[in-house]
MIDRENSE-365448 format. One line per 4 residues: number of its first residue (from 1); their letters; for each residue z, x, y of C-alpha. Coordinates in nm, 2 decimals. Layout:
<recs>
NUM) A) Z:X:Y; ...
</recs>
This chain:
<recs>
1) MKRL) 1.75:3.78:9.45; 1.63:4.16:9.41; 1.43:4.27:9.14; 1.61:4.39:8.83
5) TLQE) 1.56:4.71:8.66; 1.58:4.82:8.30; 1.91:5.01:8.38; 2.07:4.69:8.54
9) MNES) 1.99:4.47:8.23; 2.23:4.42:7.96; 2.14:4.54:7.62; 1.99:4.21:7.48
13) QQRR) 1.76:4.17:7.78; 1.63:4.54:7.74; 1.58:4.47:7.39; 1.37:4.16:7.48
17) VKTQ) 1.16:4.38:7.71; 1.09:4.63:7.42; 1.04:4.38:7.16; 0.75:4.22:7.39
21) LDQE) 0.60:4.57:7.44; 0.61:4.62:7.06; 0.45:4.30:7.00; 0.17:4.35:7.23
25) RKRL) 0.12:4.72:7.09; 0.09:4.56:6.76; -0.13:4.29:6.86; -0.39:4.53:7.01
29) GREL) -0.35:4.79:6.73; -0.33:5.08:6.97; -0.10:5.24:7.21; -0.07:5.07:7.56
33) TNAE) -0.21:5.20:7.89; 0.03:5.25:8.16; -0.13:4.95:8.33; -0.06:4.73:8.04
37) NNRI) 0.28:4.88:7.98; 0.38:4.79:8.34; 0.22:4.45:8.34; 0.40:4.33:8.03
41) KDNA) 0.74:4.49:8.16; 0.69:4.31:8.50; 0.62:3.99:8.33; 0.93:4.01:8.08
45) IDEI) 1.14:4.11:8.38; 1.03:3.81:8.58; 1.09:3.58:8.30; 1.45:3.71:8.26
49) MKEL) 1.50:3.69:8.65; 1.41:3.34:8.64; 1.66:3.26:8.37; 1.93:3.45:8.56
53) EKAA) 1.86:3.25:8.89; 1.85:2.91:8.71; 2.19:3.01:8.55; 2.31:3.11:8.88
57) SAVR) 2.21:2.80:9.08; 2.36:2.58:8.81; 2.69:2.77:8.87; 2.67:2.74:9.24
61) AEKK) 2.58:2.35:9.20; 2.89:2.33:8.98; 3.11:2.51:9.23; 2.99:2.28:9.50
65) KNKL) 3.06:1.98:9.30; 3.40:2.09:9.23; 3.49:2.18:9.58; 3.41:1.85:9.70
69) QPSQ) 3.70:1.67:9.56; 3.82:1.36:9.76; 4.19:1.35:9.81; 4.43:1.05:9.87
73) ETFS) 4.59:1.17:10.16; 4.49:1.10:10.51; 4.42:1.34:10.78; 4.74:1.47:10.94
77) WSAN) 4.69:1.56:11.31; 5.05:1.71:11.36; 4.98:1.96:11.08; 4.68:2.10:11.27
81) THIR) 4.84:2.12:11.63; 5.00:2.45:11.72; 5.37:2.44:11.81; 5.31:2.60:12.15
85) GRR) 5.01:2.38:12.23; 4.66:2.50:12.30; 4.61:2.80:12.54
</recs>
């Protein structure tokens, strides 16, 4: 999965990133440097990406489980043979 940008995130995810930046700024009692700002953003984006990947893998597993439904009918050879035969 490619790295998310702030523009690709929805509003709640963007708000989480901004909130973490504000909390860190308040904790330090000063403005953040560019390096600190980028580090906090990267950590927040990594957390969001992990959550999204976990949700996506759960959806994939559910699809895979639903796809493999056993059926009661047996395999029909005549349904899979072409009328004109193999060429």
